[in-house]
TORKOL-4160 file (C-alpha; in steps of 0.2 Angstrom, whole numbers, padded with zeros to 4 digits, m for minus):
436
<pt num="1" X="1078" Y="1649" Z="1190"/>
<pt num="2" X="1086" Y="1651" Z="1173"/>
<pt num="3" X="1091" Y="1633" Z="1170"/>
<pt num="4" X="1082" Y="1617" Z="1168"/>
<pt num="5" X="1090" Y="1602" Z="1176"/>
<pt num="6" X="1087" Y="1585" Z="1168"/>
<pt num="7" X="1092" Y="1569" Z="1177"/>
<pt num="8" X="1095" Y="1554" Z="1166"/>
<pt num="9" X="1103" Y="1553" Z="1149"/>
<pt num="10" X="1093" Y="1539" Z="1141"/>
<pt num="11" X="1081" Y="1541" Z="1127"/>
<pt num="12" X="1068" Y="1552" Z="1138"/>
<pt num="13" X="1082" Y="1563" Z="1146"/>
<pt num="14" X="1091" Y="1566" Z="1129"/>
<pt num="15" X="1075" Y="1570" Z="1120"/>
<pt num="16" X="1069" Y="1581" Z="1134"/>
<pt num="17" X="1086" Y="1591" Z="1134"/>
<pt num="18" X="1085" Y="1593" Z="1115"/>
<pt num="19" X="1067" Y="1600" Z="1115"/>
<pt num="20" X="1070" Y="1612" Z="1130"/>
<pt num="21" X="1086" Y="1618" Z="1122"/>
<pt num="22" X="1079" Y="1621" Z="1105"/>
<pt num="23" X="1066" Y="1632" Z="1114"/>
<pt num="24" X="1080" Y="1643" Z="1120"/>
<pt num="25" X="1081" Y="1636" Z="1138"/>
<pt num="26" X="1098" Y="1632" Z="1146"/>
<pt num="27" X="1099" Y="1614" Z="1151"/>
<pt num="28" X="1110" Y="1604" Z="1163"/>
<pt num="29" X="1109" Y="1586" Z="1159"/>
<pt num="30" X="1115" Y="1573" Z="1172"/>
<pt num="31" X="1120" Y="1556" Z="1167"/>
<pt num="32" X="1129" Y="1545" Z="1180"/>
<pt num="33" X="1137" Y="1533" Z="1167"/>
<pt num="34" X="1151" Y="1529" Z="1165"/>
<pt num="35" X="1155" Y="1535" Z="1182"/>
<pt num="36" X="1142" Y="1523" Z="1189"/>
<pt num="37" X="1136" Y="1509" Z="1178"/>
<pt num="38" X="1119" Y="1500" Z="1179"/>
<pt num="39" X="1117" Y="1481" Z="1178"/>
<pt num="40" X="1112" Y="1481" Z="1159"/>
<pt num="41" X="1121" Y="1496" Z="1151"/>
<pt num="42" X="1138" Y="1492" Z="1143"/>
<pt num="43" X="1144" Y="1510" Z="1138"/>
<pt num="44" X="1143" Y="1527" Z="1145"/>
<pt num="45" X="1134" Y="1534" Z="1130"/>
<pt num="46" X="1119" Y="1544" Z="1130"/>
<pt num="47" X="1103" Y="1535" Z="1124"/>
<pt num="48" X="1112" Y="1518" Z="1124"/>
<pt num="49" X="1099" Y="1505" Z="1119"/>
<pt num="50" X="1100" Y="1490" Z="1131"/>
<pt num="51" X="1087" Y="1478" Z="1124"/>
<pt num="52" X="1081" Y="1477" Z="1106"/>
<pt num="53" X="1088" Y="1488" Z="1092"/>
<pt num="54" X="1071" Y="1489" Z="1085"/>
<pt num="55" X="1060" Y="1504" Z="1087"/>
<pt num="56" X="1045" Y="1494" Z="1079"/>
<pt num="57" X="1035" Y="1496" Z="1064"/>
<pt num="58" X="1037" Y="1511" Z="1053"/>
<pt num="59" X="1020" Y="1508" Z="1044"/>
<pt num="60" X="1008" Y="1523" Z="1045"/>
<pt num="61" X="0994" Y="1510" Z="1049"/>
<pt num="62" X="1001" Y="1505" Z="1065"/>
<pt num="63" X="1001" Y="1514" Z="1082"/>
<pt num="64" X="1020" Y="1514" Z="1083"/>
<pt num="65" X="1021" Y="1521" Z="1065"/>
<pt num="66" X="1009" Y="1535" Z="1070"/>
<pt num="67" X="1019" Y="1539" Z="1085"/>
<pt num="68" X="1035" Y="1540" Z="1075"/>
<pt num="69" X="1027" Y="1552" Z="1063"/>
<pt num="70" X="1021" Y="1563" Z="1077"/>
<pt num="71" X="1039" Y="1563" Z="1084"/>
<pt num="72" X="1046" Y="1568" Z="1067"/>
<pt num="73" X="1034" Y="1582" Z="1065"/>
<pt num="74" X="1040" Y="1589" Z="1082"/>
<pt num="75" X="1058" Y="1588" Z="1077"/>
<pt num="76" X="1063" Y="1573" Z="1088"/>
<pt num="77" X="1082" Y="1571" Z="1090"/>
<pt num="78" X="1080" Y="1553" Z="1094"/>
<pt num="79" X="1070" Y="1549" Z="1079"/>
<pt num="80" X="1081" Y="1559" Z="1068"/>
<pt num="81" X="1096" Y="1550" Z="1073"/>
<pt num="82" X="1087" Y="1533" Z="1072"/>
<pt num="83" X="1082" Y="1537" Z="1054"/>
<pt num="84" X="1100" Y="1541" Z="1050"/>
<pt num="85" X="1106" Y="1524" Z="1059"/>
<pt num="86" X="1094" Y="1513" Z="1051"/>
<pt num="87" X="1098" Y="1495" Z="1046"/>
<pt num="88" X="1087" Y="1482" Z="1036"/>
<pt num="89" X="1072" Y="1475" Z="1046"/>
<pt num="90" X="1057" Y="1475" Z="1034"/>
<pt num="91" X="1044" Y="1487" Z="1039"/>
<pt num="92" X="1052" Y="1490" Z="1056"/>
<pt num="93" X="1064" Y="1504" Z="1061"/>
<pt num="94" X="1079" Y="1495" Z="1067"/>
<pt num="95" X="1096" Y="1504" Z="1070"/>
<pt num="96" X="1114" Y="1501" Z="1072"/>
<pt num="97" X="1114" Y="1504" Z="1091"/>
<pt num="98" X="1132" Y="1510" Z="1092"/>
<pt num="99" X="1130" Y="1523" Z="1078"/>
<pt num="100" X="1113" Y="1528" Z="1085"/>
<pt num="101" X="1120" Y="1532" Z="1102"/>
<pt num="102" X="1135" Y="1540" Z="1094"/>
<pt num="103" X="1123" Y="1552" Z="1084"/>
<pt num="104" X="1112" Y="1556" Z="1099"/>
<pt num="105" X="1127" Y="1560" Z="1110"/>
<pt num="106" X="1136" Y="1571" Z="1097"/>
<pt num="107" X="1120" Y="1581" Z="1095"/>
<pt num="108" X="1117" Y="1584" Z="1113"/>
<pt num="109" X="1135" Y="1588" Z="1117"/>
<pt num="110" X="1136" Y="1600" Z="1103"/>
<pt num="111" X="1121" Y="1610" Z="1107"/>
<pt num="112" X="1125" Y="1627" Z="1113"/>
<pt num="113" X="1111" Y="1627" Z="1127"/>
<pt num="114" X="1115" Y="1610" Z="1134"/>
<pt num="115" X="1129" Y="1606" Z="1147"/>
<pt num="116" X="1131" Y="1587" Z="1151"/>
<pt num="117" X="1137" Y="1583" Z="1169"/>
<pt num="118" X="1144" Y="1565" Z="1171"/>
<pt num="119" X="1139" Y="1562" Z="1189"/>
<pt num="120" X="1126" Y="1553" Z="1200"/>
<pt num="121" X="1113" Y="1565" Z="1207"/>
<pt num="122" X="1109" Y="1560" Z="1225"/>
<pt num="123" X="1096" Y="1573" Z="1229"/>
<pt num="124" X="1082" Y="1580" Z="1220"/>
<pt num="125" X="1088" Y="1597" Z="1215"/>
<pt num="126" X="1079" Y="1614" Z="1219"/>
<pt num="127" X="1072" Y="1623" Z="1204"/>
<pt num="128" X="1064" Y="1616" Z="1188"/>
<pt num="129" X="1068" Y="1597" Z="1186"/>
<pt num="130" X="1064" Y="1583" Z="1175"/>
<pt num="131" X="1067" Y="1566" Z="1182"/>
<pt num="132" X="1071" Y="1553" Z="1168"/>
<pt num="133" X="1081" Y="1541" Z="1178"/>
<pt num="134" X="1074" Y="1526" Z="1169"/>
<pt num="135" X="1070" Y="1508" Z="1174"/>
<pt num="136" X="1087" Y="1506" Z="1182"/>
<pt num="137" X="1087" Y="1521" Z="1193"/>
<pt num="138" X="1101" Y="1521" Z="1206"/>
<pt num="139" X="1096" Y="1515" Z="1223"/>
<pt num="140" X="1100" Y="1532" Z="1231"/>
<pt num="141" X="1089" Y="1541" Z="1219"/>
<pt num="142" X="1075" Y="1528" Z="1220"/>
<pt num="143" X="1075" Y="1531" Z="1239"/>
<pt num="144" X="1073" Y="1550" Z="1236"/>
<pt num="145" X="1059" Y="1547" Z="1224"/>
<pt num="146" X="1050" Y="1536" Z="1236"/>
<pt num="147" X="1051" Y="1549" Z="1249"/>
<pt num="148" X="1045" Y="1562" Z="1237"/>
<pt num="149" X="1030" Y="1552" Z="1232"/>
<pt num="150" X="1025" Y="1546" Z="1249"/>
<pt num="151" X="1024" Y="1528" Z="1243"/>
<pt num="152" X="1035" Y="1514" Z="1238"/>
<pt num="153" X="1040" Y="1512" Z="1220"/>
<pt num="154" X="1034" Y="1497" Z="1210"/>
<pt num="155" X="1046" Y="1485" Z="1201"/>
<pt num="156" X="1045" Y="1472" Z="1187"/>
<pt num="157" X="1058" Y="1462" Z="1178"/>
<pt num="158" X="1063" Y="1465" Z="1160"/>
<pt num="159" X="1073" Y="1453" Z="1149"/>
<pt num="160" X="1086" Y="1456" Z="1136"/>
<pt num="161" X="1088" Y="1445" Z="1121"/>
<pt num="162" X="1104" Y="1437" Z="1116"/>
<pt num="163" X="1115" Y="1443" Z="1101"/>
<pt num="164" X="1124" Y="1430" Z="1090"/>
<pt num="165" X="1138" Y="1431" Z="1077"/>
<pt num="166" X="1133" Y="1430" Z="1059"/>
<pt num="167" X="1148" Y="1420" Z="1055"/>
<pt num="168" X="1142" Y="1406" Z="1067"/>
<pt num="169" X="1125" Y="1404" Z="1058"/>
<pt num="170" X="1123" Y="1389" Z="1047"/>
<pt num="171" X="1115" Y="1397" Z="1031"/>
<pt num="172" X="1112" Y="1380" Z="1024"/>
<pt num="173" X="1098" Y="1377" Z="1037"/>
<pt num="174" X="1090" Y="1395" Z="1038"/>
<pt num="175" X="1081" Y="1405" Z="1025"/>
<pt num="176" X="1078" Y="1424" Z="1023"/>
<pt num="177" X="1061" Y="1431" Z="1023"/>
<pt num="178" X="1049" Y="1443" Z="1032"/>
<pt num="179" X="1031" Y="1438" Z="1036"/>
<pt num="180" X="1019" Y="1439" Z="1022"/>
<pt num="181" X="1032" Y="1447" Z="1011"/>
<pt num="182" X="1035" Y="1440" Z="0993"/>
<pt num="183" X="1052" Y="1448" Z="0992"/>
<pt num="184" X="1068" Y="1440" Z="1000"/>
<pt num="185" X="1064" Y="1449" Z="1017"/>
<pt num="186" X="1075" Y="1456" Z="1031"/>
<pt num="187" X="1075" Y="1442" Z="1044"/>
<pt num="188" X="1084" Y="1426" Z="1045"/>
<pt num="189" X="1072" Y="1411" Z="1049"/>
<pt num="190" X="1077" Y="1395" Z="1058"/>
<pt num="191" X="1064" Y="1382" Z="1054"/>
<pt num="192" X="1060" Y="1369" Z="1068"/>
<pt num="193" X="1051" Y="1353" Z="1064"/>
<pt num="194" X="1039" Y="1345" Z="1077"/>
<pt num="195" X="1053" Y="1335" Z="1084"/>
<pt num="196" X="1065" Y="1349" Z="1084"/>
<pt num="197" X="1053" Y="1360" Z="1093"/>
<pt num="198" X="1049" Y="1346" Z="1106"/>
<pt num="199" X="1067" Y="1344" Z="1110"/>
<pt num="200" X="1069" Y="1363" Z="1112"/>
<pt num="201" X="1054" Y="1365" Z="1122"/>
<pt num="202" X="1058" Y="1351" Z="1134"/>
<pt num="203" X="1076" Y="1358" Z="1137"/>
<pt num="204" X="1069" Y="1375" Z="1140"/>
<pt num="205" X="1057" Y="1368" Z="1153"/>
<pt num="206" X="1070" Y="1359" Z="1162"/>
<pt num="207" X="1084" Y="1373" Z="1161"/>
<pt num="208" X="1092" Y="1380" Z="1176"/>
<pt num="209" X="1088" Y="1399" Z="1179"/>
<pt num="210" X="1099" Y="1413" Z="1185"/>
<pt num="211" X="1095" Y="1418" Z="1203"/>
<pt num="212" X="1084" Y="1433" Z="1206"/>
<pt num="213" X="1090" Y="1447" Z="1217"/>
<pt num="214" X="1082" Y="1448" Z="1234"/>
<pt num="215" X="1075" Y="1465" Z="1234"/>
<pt num="216" X="1058" Y="1461" Z="1227"/>
<pt num="217" X="1046" Y="1447" Z="1223"/>
<pt num="218" X="1046" Y="1442" Z="1204"/>
<pt num="219" X="1035" Y="1452" Z="1193"/>
<pt num="220" X="1036" Y="1450" Z="1174"/>
<pt num="221" X="1029" Y="1463" Z="1162"/>
<pt num="222" X="1017" Y="1454" Z="1151"/>
<pt num="223" X="1024" Y="1462" Z="1135"/>
<pt num="224" X="1041" Y="1456" Z="1138"/>
<pt num="225" X="1040" Y="1439" Z="1146"/>
<pt num="226" X="1056" Y="1428" Z="1146"/>
<pt num="227" X="1054" Y="1414" Z="1134"/>
<pt num="228" X="1055" Y="1401" Z="1147"/>
<pt num="229" X="1041" Y="1409" Z="1156"/>
<pt num="230" X="1030" Y="1408" Z="1140"/>
<pt num="231" X="1035" Y="1389" Z="1138"/>
<pt num="232" X="1029" Y="1385" Z="1155"/>
<pt num="233" X="1011" Y="1390" Z="1150"/>
<pt num="234" X="1008" Y="1377" Z="1137"/>
<pt num="235" X="1017" Y="1366" Z="1124"/>
<pt num="236" X="1011" Y="1377" Z="1110"/>
<pt num="237" X="1012" Y="1394" Z="1119"/>
<pt num="238" X="1029" Y="1397" Z="1110"/>
<pt num="239" X="1022" Y="1393" Z="1093"/>
<pt num="240" X="1008" Y="1406" Z="1095"/>
<pt num="241" X="1021" Y="1418" Z="1102"/>
<pt num="242" X="1039" Y="1422" Z="1097"/>
<pt num="243" X="1041" Y="1406" Z="1087"/>
<pt num="244" X="1025" Y="1407" Z="1077"/>
<pt num="245" X="1027" Y="1401" Z="1059"/>
<pt num="246" X="1013" Y="1411" Z="1051"/>
<pt num="247" X="1016" Y="1421" Z="1035"/>
<pt num="248" X="1032" Y="1411" Z="1031"/>
<pt num="249" X="1036" Y="1398" Z="1018"/>
<pt num="250" X="1053" Y="1388" Z="1019"/>
<pt num="251" X="1060" Y="1389" Z="1001"/>
<pt num="252" X="1072" Y="1374" Z="1006"/>
<pt num="253" X="1056" Y="1363" Z="1009"/>
<pt num="254" X="1042" Y="1373" Z="1001"/>
<pt num="255" X="1030" Y="1357" Z="1002"/>
<pt num="256" X="1032" Y="1356" Z="1021"/>
<pt num="257" X="1021" Y="1366" Z="1033"/>
<pt num="258" X="1032" Y="1375" Z="1046"/>
<pt num="259" X="1029" Y="1369" Z="1063"/>
<pt num="260" X="1039" Y="1383" Z="1072"/>
<pt num="261" X="1051" Y="1397" Z="1067"/>
<pt num="262" X="1065" Y="1406" Z="1076"/>
<pt num="263" X="1068" Y="1423" Z="1068"/>
<pt num="264" X="1084" Y="1433" Z="1069"/>
<pt num="265" X="1085" Y="1452" Z="1066"/>
<pt num="266" X="1101" Y="1461" Z="1061"/>
<pt num="267" X="1109" Y="1472" Z="1074"/>
<pt num="268" X="1120" Y="1483" Z="1063"/>
<pt num="269" X="1123" Y="1490" Z="1046"/>
<pt num="270" X="1136" Y="1477" Z="1041"/>
<pt num="271" X="1126" Y="1463" Z="1047"/>
<pt num="272" X="1139" Y="1455" Z="1058"/>
<pt num="273" X="1127" Y="1452" Z="1072"/>
<pt num="274" X="1109" Y="1446" Z="1074"/>
<pt num="275" X="1097" Y="1447" Z="1088"/>
<pt num="276" X="1086" Y="1432" Z="1093"/>
<pt num="277" X="1069" Y="1440" Z="1091"/>
<pt num="278" X="1058" Y="1437" Z="1106"/>
<pt num="279" X="1071" Y="1427" Z="1116"/>
<pt num="280" X="1072" Y="1438" Z="1131"/>
<pt num="281" X="1078" Y="1426" Z="1145"/>
<pt num="282" X="1085" Y="1424" Z="1162"/>
<pt num="283" X="1093" Y="1406" Z="1159"/>
<pt num="284" X="1110" Y="1404" Z="1165"/>
<pt num="285" X="1123" Y="1408" Z="1152"/>
<pt num="286" X="1129" Y="1391" Z="1149"/>
<pt num="287" X="1111" Y="1385" Z="1148"/>
<pt num="288" X="1108" Y="1398" Z="1135"/>
<pt num="289" X="1122" Y="1391" Z="1125"/>
<pt num="290" X="1117" Y="1373" Z="1126"/>
<pt num="291" X="1098" Y="1375" Z="1123"/>
<pt num="292" X="1099" Y="1389" Z="1109"/>
<pt num="293" X="1111" Y="1378" Z="1100"/>
<pt num="294" X="1097" Y="1365" Z="1098"/>
<pt num="295" X="1089" Y="1377" Z="1085"/>
<pt num="296" X="1093" Y="1372" Z="1067"/>
<pt num="297" X="1106" Y="1383" Z="1060"/>
<pt num="298" X="1112" Y="1389" Z="1077"/>
<pt num="299" X="1121" Y="1373" Z="1082"/>
<pt num="300" X="1138" Y="1382" Z="1082"/>
<pt num="301" X="1131" Y="1399" Z="1088"/>
<pt num="302" X="1144" Y="1411" Z="1095"/>
<pt num="303" X="1136" Y="1423" Z="1107"/>
<pt num="304" X="1141" Y="1442" Z="1107"/>
<pt num="305" X="1129" Y="1444" Z="1122"/>
<pt num="306" X="1119" Y="1432" Z="1132"/>
<pt num="307" X="1101" Y="1436" Z="1138"/>
<pt num="308" X="1101" Y="1445" Z="1155"/>
<pt num="309" X="1087" Y="1450" Z="1168"/>
<pt num="310" X="1087" Y="1467" Z="1176"/>
<pt num="311" X="1076" Y="1476" Z="1188"/>
<pt num="312" X="1064" Y="1490" Z="1181"/>
<pt num="313" X="1057" Y="1503" Z="1192"/>
<pt num="314" X="1041" Y="1513" Z="1188"/>
<pt num="315" X="1030" Y="1524" Z="1198"/>
<pt num="316" X="1011" Y="1523" Z="1201"/>
<pt num="317" X="1009" Y="1538" Z="1189"/>
<pt num="318" X="0990" Y="1539" Z="1189"/>
<pt num="319" X="0991" Y="1544" Z="1207"/>
<pt num="320" X="1006" Y="1556" Z="1205"/>
<pt num="321" X="1006" Y="1564" Z="1188"/>
<pt num="322" X="0996" Y="1576" Z="1177"/>
<pt num="323" X="0994" Y="1574" Z="1158"/>
<pt num="324" X="1008" Y="1587" Z="1157"/>
<pt num="325" X="1020" Y="1575" Z="1165"/>
<pt num="326" X="1021" Y="1587" Z="1181"/>
<pt num="327" X="1021" Y="1580" Z="1198"/>
<pt num="328" X="1004" Y="1585" Z="1205"/>
<pt num="329" X="1011" Y="1590" Z="1223"/>
<pt num="330" X="1026" Y="1600" Z="1216"/>
<pt num="331" X="1024" Y="1607" Z="1199"/>
<pt num="332" X="1042" Y="1612" Z="1198"/>
<pt num="333" X="1046" Y="1593" Z="1195"/>
<pt num="334" X="1041" Y="1583" Z="1180"/>
<pt num="335" X="1044" Y="1565" Z="1176"/>
<pt num="336" X="1048" Y="1557" Z="1159"/>
<pt num="337" X="1053" Y="1540" Z="1152"/>
<pt num="338" X="1050" Y="1522" Z="1158"/>
<pt num="339" X="1050" Y="1527" Z="1176"/>
<pt num="340" X="1032" Y="1534" Z="1172"/>
<pt num="341" X="1025" Y="1518" Z="1166"/>
<pt num="342" X="1027" Y="1520" Z="1147"/>
<pt num="343" X="1035" Y="1505" Z="1139"/>
<pt num="344" X="1046" Y="1505" Z="1124"/>
<pt num="345" X="1059" Y="1516" Z="1116"/>
<pt num="346" X="1047" Y="1526" Z="1106"/>
<pt num="347" X="1036" Y="1529" Z="1121"/>
<pt num="348" X="1051" Y="1535" Z="1132"/>
<pt num="349" X="1056" Y="1547" Z="1118"/>
<pt num="350" X="1038" Y="1554" Z="1117"/>
<pt num="351" X="1037" Y="1556" Z="1136"/>
<pt num="352" X="1053" Y="1565" Z="1136"/>
<pt num="353" X="1048" Y="1576" Z="1121"/>
<pt num="354" X="1032" Y="1582" Z="1130"/>
<pt num="355" X="1041" Y="1584" Z="1147"/>
<pt num="356" X="1055" Y="1594" Z="1139"/>
<pt num="357" X="1043" Y="1606" Z="1130"/>
<pt num="358" X="1033" Y="1608" Z="1146"/>
<pt num="359" X="1048" Y="1611" Z="1157"/>
<pt num="360" X="1054" Y="1624" Z="1144"/>
<pt num="361" X="1037" Y="1633" Z="1144"/>
<pt num="362" X="1036" Y="1633" Z="1163"/>
<pt num="363" X="1054" Y="1640" Z="1165"/>
<pt num="364" X="1049" Y="1654" Z="1153"/>
<pt num="365" X="1034" Y="1659" Z="1163"/>
<pt num="366" X="1021" Y="1651" Z="1152"/>
<pt num="367" X="1008" Y="1638" Z="1155"/>
<pt num="368" X="1011" Y="1620" Z="1152"/>
<pt num="369" X="1001" Y="1611" Z="1138"/>
<pt num="370" X="0992" Y="1595" Z="1137"/>
<pt num="371" X="0994" Y="1586" Z="1120"/>
<pt num="372" X="0977" Y="1582" Z="1111"/>
<pt num="373" X="0969" Y="1566" Z="1117"/>
<pt num="374" X="0967" Y="1559" Z="1099"/>
<pt num="375" X="0985" Y="1560" Z="1096"/>
<pt num="376" X="0997" Y="1545" Z="1100"/>
<pt num="377" X="1007" Y="1557" Z="1112"/>
<pt num="378" X="0991" Y="1563" Z="1120"/>
<pt num="379" X="0985" Y="1545" Z="1122"/>
<pt num="380" X="1001" Y="1541" Z="1131"/>
<pt num="381" X="0999" Y="1556" Z="1142"/>
<pt num="382" X="0981" Y="1552" Z="1146"/>
<pt num="383" X="0986" Y="1534" Z="1151"/>
<pt num="384" X="0999" Y="1538" Z="1163"/>
<pt num="385" X="0988" Y="1552" Z="1171"/>
<pt num="386" X="0971" Y="1545" Z="1172"/>
<pt num="387" X="0963" Y="1531" Z="1182"/>
<pt num="388" X="0964" Y="1525" Z="1200"/>
<pt num="389" X="0981" Y="1519" Z="1200"/>
<pt num="390" X="0975" Y="1501" Z="1205"/>
<pt num="391" X="0985" Y="1488" Z="1196"/>
<pt num="392" X="0994" Y="1501" Z="1185"/>
<pt num="393" X="1006" Y="1493" Z="1173"/>
<pt num="394" X="1018" Y="1499" Z="1159"/>
<pt num="395" X="1010" Y="1501" Z="1142"/>
<pt num="396" X="1016" Y="1503" Z="1125"/>
<pt num="397" X="1007" Y="1514" Z="1112"/>
<pt num="398" X="0992" Y="1505" Z="1104"/>
<pt num="399" X="0976" Y="1510" Z="1096"/>
<pt num="400" X="0967" Y="1504" Z="1111"/>
<pt num="401" X="0973" Y="1519" Z="1121"/>
<pt num="402" X="0964" Y="1531" Z="1108"/>
<pt num="403" X="0947" Y="1538" Z="1108"/>
<pt num="404" X="0937" Y="1526" Z="1097"/>
<pt num="405" X="0929" Y="1532" Z="1080"/>
<pt num="406" X="0911" Y="1527" Z="1080"/>
<pt num="407" X="0902" Y="1518" Z="1067"/>
<pt num="408" X="0903" Y="1501" Z="1058"/>
<pt num="409" X="0918" Y="1499" Z="1047"/>
<pt num="410" X="0933" Y="1487" Z="1044"/>
<pt num="411" X="0947" Y="1488" Z="1057"/>
<pt num="412" X="0959" Y="1494" Z="1044"/>
<pt num="413" X="0948" Y="1508" Z="1039"/>
<pt num="414" X="0945" Y="1513" Z="1057"/>
<pt num="415" X="0964" Y="1514" Z="1059"/>
<pt num="416" X="0966" Y="1525" Z="1044"/>
<pt num="417" X="0954" Y="1537" Z="1051"/>
<pt num="418" X="0962" Y="1537" Z="1068"/>
<pt num="419" X="0979" Y="1541" Z="1060"/>
<pt num="420" X="0972" Y="1555" Z="1049"/>
<pt num="421" X="0963" Y="1562" Z="1064"/>
<pt num="422" X="0978" Y="1561" Z="1075"/>
<pt num="423" X="0990" Y="1570" Z="1063"/>
<pt num="424" X="0977" Y="1584" Z="1059"/>
<pt num="425" X="0975" Y="1587" Z="1078"/>
<pt num="426" X="0994" Y="1587" Z="1080"/>
<pt num="427" X="0997" Y="1600" Z="1066"/>
<pt num="428" X="0983" Y="1611" Z="1073"/>
<pt num="429" X="0990" Y="1610" Z="1091"/>
<pt num="430" X="1008" Y="1613" Z="1085"/>
<pt num="431" X="1002" Y="1629" Z="1076"/>
<pt num="432" X="0991" Y="1636" Z="1090"/>
<pt num="433" X="1000" Y="1630" Z="1106"/>
<pt num="434" X="1018" Y="1627" Z="1102"/>
<pt num="435" X="1021" Y="1641" Z="1090"/>
<pt num="436" X="1033" Y="1631" Z="1079"/>
């Protein structure tokens, strides 16, 4: 075959297409939107972000910051477009999601080696294929994947946080600050007194939820729990989670200790919209409006988007995939993205990058490569390909996935050494294996 077929135009599929095309391979990228929409997407653009607009911390001392740096060193189109679409969000890399998707789509459509087909793929094609259909894989393709794997896919539910109008926020009751930051900060903070918090907590516990679909039992991913699910655990669970007040001082009442805080993060460059950080939910829309307006500063909040729940699909990758992202029983097929069990924008991008590189190498008659275990990319590949596959769950990048550095030292020092080791390994690997 002279062409690499990639199914799915999300972050993983877009990145895989770019990486393969940059290595001289002809790519045909299939995306079913807008011909057929998903329950969560709003547009037909490639790499549309449907949940948060944040790609997490940019700090080199964090695992997500390291993963970004590795992606930059490998010429990731997704991270390049994210850097160019950045909005203020403290140390995090947050983007204007419309500008970001527009930049990625323009780059993909203008690449001489990439052809984009707007159509739903209903069969797994012959030849070299990367399946990057994402967490909202169409029912037809999900059945084909089940048949290919020889076992049922797994499901969990992901929640999308609401977005509100900046003009509807009462700025006399909120303050701008980032945690532990002495500057003005990039987040708006809504302080809750103990009585405010009790009213909000009680309303949340008694709220009416939107009905689930009947196709699977309820299973939530621990890293993205609905806010009402957290509230059910304990009265203080929210205060130690998304509403934690640590590292913040209310300049409006500096002598009073904060009981709880709701943070808002800007959604776009012109700051006309704010995302309610950590407020993933499946409350009914009218309930969201009623309960979230109990938060000081949001009494008259206007919602551009309410929180929604949608099904996510992922395969039992340790039983199915190698660290090259190849399907073990048919090496012409690779998988990438959230369907593999990586969780998060960066992780989807990273898996797409590795699958795209290996898809190109295989098509060119070369051997696929495994990224070094001590890198962030290699750690993700190791996670999805190792183990028994028992109780396999989606995972974001974390230093817990890396091989530890031995010896007694402070955590900060250990992480510095892990970052230095990873980047050194990646540079050597890039020079020796990828020849770029």
